[in-house]
N, C-alpha and C positions, 0 to 999 in steps of 0.2 A: 824508686820503690820497687820491691820485688813482687812476683806473683807467688802466692803460697799454694802448696800442694801437700797431699798426703799420699802415702802408698796404701793401696787397697788390694786385697787378694781377690782375684777374679779368674775365671776360666777363659782361655783363649779359644773361642768356639769357631774362629775363622778357619783354622787349620784342620786338616782331616783327622789328625790325632790330637784332640784338645788336651791342653795342659794347663795347670794352675800356675799362677805367678803373681808377682807384685806389679801393679800398674799405677802410674802417677795419675792422680785425680785432682784437678785444679779446684781450689776452694775460692769461691767468689767473695768479694768484699761487700757485695750488694748490687743493686741495679740503679743506674743513673736514669731518672725519668726525663721527659722532655722539658719540664719546667726547670730542673736543675741544669740540664745541658744548655738551655737558653741563657741562664744566668752566667754560666762559665764562659760561653762564647761571647756574650755581651761585654764581659770584663776584658776581652782581648781585641775588641773592635769597636766601631762606632754605632753598631746597630743596637737597638733596645731589645730586651727580652720579648716584648710584644711583637716587634717586627720579625724577630727570629722565629717565634712560634707560628706566625702567619706564613712565613716562608717554608717552614717544615711541613705545615699542613698542606700547602700548595704542592710541594715536592711529593708528598705521600699520595695525594690525589692523582697527580700526573703519572707517577709510577704505576698506580693501580690501572689507570686508563690504558697506558701503553702496553703493560703486560697483557691486559685483556684483549688488545688488538694484535697480539702475537709478536711483539717486539721484546728483545732483551733491553734492559736499561742499565747503562754504564755511568756511574759517578766516578769519573776518571781516577782520582786519587784514592778512592775508597774501594770500589769493586763493582761487580755486575750482578743484577737481579735477573732471574729467569724463572720460568714455570715448567713444571712437568705434568704429564697427564697419565692416566691409567685406564685400563679396560681389562676385561676378561680375555684370556688367551683364546685365539681362534684355532680350532683343531682342523679346519678345512677351509678351502677357498669359499665355499658356499656360506659357511658360518662367519667368515670375515666381514661380509656386508652387514650382518646383524650385529656383530660385535662392534663394528666401527660406529654404529649409532649410539653406543653406550660409553663413549669416551668421556671421561670426566676429569676435572681439575684434581691434581694430587697435592702439590705443594709449591711453595716459592723457594727457590734456591738462591743463595748468595755466595758468590765466589770473590774472595778478597783480592784486591789488586796486588801486583808485584810490589809496589811501593809500600803498601800496608804490611805485607808479609815481611819485607825487609826491615821495616821499622820495628817489628816485634821480634825479629830473629834473635837479637842479642839481649832481650829482657832477662834479667836474672830471676831464677827460681829459688825458692826457699822452702825446705821441708819443715812441716810442723808436726 
């Protein structure tokens, strides 16, 4: 099965001299939720959908805990989760102490594994 995309006109704002052009935009077929994912996995192994749901819940909980403790979490064949933080810019050494007290969570990053990227590298694309 191929991944569908359409060409969309957008401005390239990254370059210093922005230019308009056509850029590929992937069209999703939808979202597979946990329940559906558990059914699919269950059909390929001996675990029940209920067992899989419990395992996914436990994995999610442990990932949250370990990220909160300052670890990156690697699911070897899938990828690595990590977090980033943000704060206001300190304009002086004196201000750096004040600013450092206002460091807050920004977002969770996911970096796909080499294996996952290789698996998707040759997926066909189809323009609609």
